[in-house]
DOTIFI-903973 format. One line per field, with one value per residue: residue number from 1; residue in three letters; x negated, y negated, z negated of N, C-alpha, C in turn. Coordinates in pm, whole numbers, plus 50000, padded with zeros to 5 digits. Atoms other than C-alpha are relative to their C-alpha. Layout:
N
n = [NUM	...]
res = [ALA	...]
nc1 = [X	...]
nc2 = [Y	...]
nc3 = [Z	...]
cac1 = [X	...]
cac2 = [Y	...]
cac3 = [Z	...]
cc1 = [X	...]
cc2 = [Y	...]
cc3 = [Z	...]
end
This chain:
70
n = [1	2	3	4	5	6	7	8	9	10	11	12	13	14	15	16	17	18	19	20	21	22	23	24	25	26	27	28	29	30	31	32	33	34	35	36	37	38	39	40	41	42	43	44	45	46	47	48	49	50	51	52	53	54	55	56	57	58	59	60	61	62	63	64	65	66	67	68	69	70]
res = [UNK	UNK	UNK	UNK	UNK	UNK	UNK	UNK	UNK	UNK	UNK	UNK	UNK	UNK	UNK	UNK	UNK	UNK	UNK	UNK	UNK	UNK	UNK	UNK	UNK	UNK	UNK	UNK	UNK	UNK	UNK	UNK	UNK	UNK	UNK	UNK	UNK	UNK	UNK	UNK	UNK	UNK	UNK	UNK	UNK	UNK	UNK	UNK	UNK	UNK	UNK	UNK	UNK	UNK	UNK	UNK	UNK	UNK	UNK	UNK	UNK	UNK	UNK	UNK	UNK	UNK	UNK	UNK	UNK	UNK]
nc1 = [50006	49931	49925	49886	50038	49954	49869	49877	50111	50083	49901	49890	50052	49979	49847	50047	50064	49944	49884	49963	50046	50144	50077	50034	50120	50148	49972	49971	50131	50077	49963	50015	50136	50068	49965	50101	50133	50038	49993	50092	50072	50037	50027	50181	50025	50146	49988	50074	50156	49982	49993	50122	50085	49961	50029	50102	49942	49889	49968	50147	50032	49926	50017	49928	50059	49830	49962	50035	49973	50149]
nc2 = [49881	49932	50054	50047	50024	50112	50049	50122	50078	50026	50062	50203	50040	49989	50039	50191	50052	49937	49925	49876	49891	50041	49940	49820	49988	50009	49912	49849	50003	49979	49875	49889	49944	49956	49845	50006	50040	49851	49896	49998	49917	49887	49955	50004	50086	50058	50157	50071	50049	50164	50009	49971	50110	50108	49934	50048	50163	50001	49878	49972	49982	49907	49848	49881	49950	49949	49868	49924	50080	50026]
nc3 = [50030	49980	49986	50111	50096	50025	50088	50003	49923	49887	49867	50020	49877	49846	50010	49993	49860	49862	50101	49980	49859	49910	50073	49996	49897	50028	50038	49875	49963	50153	49985	49851	49927	50136	49907	49924	50050	50074	49889	49939	50080	50052	49904	49973	49886	49958	50022	49863	50046	50102	50115	50031	49998	50093	50138	50059	50014	50119	50088	50088	50165	50126	49959	49931	49878	49885	50038	49827	49919	49902]
cac1 = [50815	51143	51414	51694	51545	51606	51753	52007	51665	51491	51861	52019	51668	51758	52127	51967	51806	52001	52336	52485	52413	52028	51930	52038	51828	51533	51604	51643	51286	51158	51303	51184	50847	50773	50910	50663	50371	50464	50494	50173	49964	50069	50057	49672	49771	49449	49404	49358	49011	49168	49351	48994	48778	49009	48904	48563	48769	49011	49057	48688	48694	49010	48891	49037	48863	49059	48955	49113	49282	48968]
cac2 = [03678	03812	03665	03711	03653	03266	03089	02760	02549	02613	02612	02258	02170	02318	02193	01800	01839	02071	02229	02559	02660	02442	02653	03003	02868	02819	03138	03356	03202	03257	03605	03712	03617	03756	04115	03989	03942	04306	04476	04342	04419	04787	04814	04665	04444	04299	03921	03680	03510	03121	03295	03474	03155	02961	03234	03038	02699	02782	03080	03203	03053	03225	03547	03656	03853	03974	04343	04578	04335	04302]
cac3 = [11438	11377	11584	11350	11077	11158	10860	10847	10827	11129	11292	11168	11346	11680	11625	11589	11923	12160	12172	12226	12601	12627	12274	12424	12741	12548	12394	12679	12795	12451	12516	12859	12840	12440	12702	12955	12744	12568	12911	13006	12718	12714	13096	13089	13350	13548	13456	13801	13782	13642	13348	13289	13346	13069	12813	12803	12807	12532	12372	12272	11956	11830	11947	12204	12503	12790	12666	12922	13103	13331]
cc1 = [50070	50170	50091	49981	50002	50098	50075	49820	49973	50164	50128	49879	50018	50121	49980	49978	50119	50152	49997	49927	49824	49951	50035	49940	49853	50023	49977	49814	49927	49966	49905	49862	49912	50001	49895	49833	49963	49904	49834	49904	50008	49996	49817	49971	49863	50027	49962	49888	50029	50030	49832	49840	50034	49967	49896	50007	50036	50042	49869	50055	50124	50009	50008	49890	50108	49958	50060	50122	49912	50059]
cc2 = [50077	49901	49981	49970	49823	49904	49842	49916	49955	49953	49869	49928	49982	49925	49880	49980	50068	50041	50092	50029	49938	50130	50160	49987	50027	50192	50094	49964	50059	50164	50055	49973	50087	50184	49982	50044	50172	50078	49995	50048	50235	50051	49972	49895	49885	49858	49916	49950	49863	50071	50080	49876	49889	50064	49936	49948	50002	50100	50107	49980	50035	50139	50084	50043	50086	50152	50115	49945	49940	50037]
cc3 = [50020	50045	49893	49888	49980	49893	50072	50019	50129	50119	50019	50090	50122	50037	50000	50162	50126	49942	50054	50101	50036	49836	50016	50100	49940	49924	50034	50051	49919	50042	50108	49959	49846	50134	50123	49979	49933	50136	50066	49946	49982	50134	50038	50124	49993	50019	50160	49925	49900	49907	49912	49982	49887	49861	49949	49988	49884	49938	49953	49879	49923	50063	50129	50099	50083	49988	50110	50113	50151	50112]
end
């Protein structure tokens, strides 16, 4: 939830599998998608039919609703 609160335990697990450049790349992609998700939520971007259809198959059990993204 808060990237700057990642401790040594998580950092060590990352470093066991990826080098610094790869970790930076992973972090950049996660940060980009976090930004885009917040933007889409704020702006209320309209979802295409395919994601709306996937709601019934995958997300409905978790309580997700299309809401303002219709």
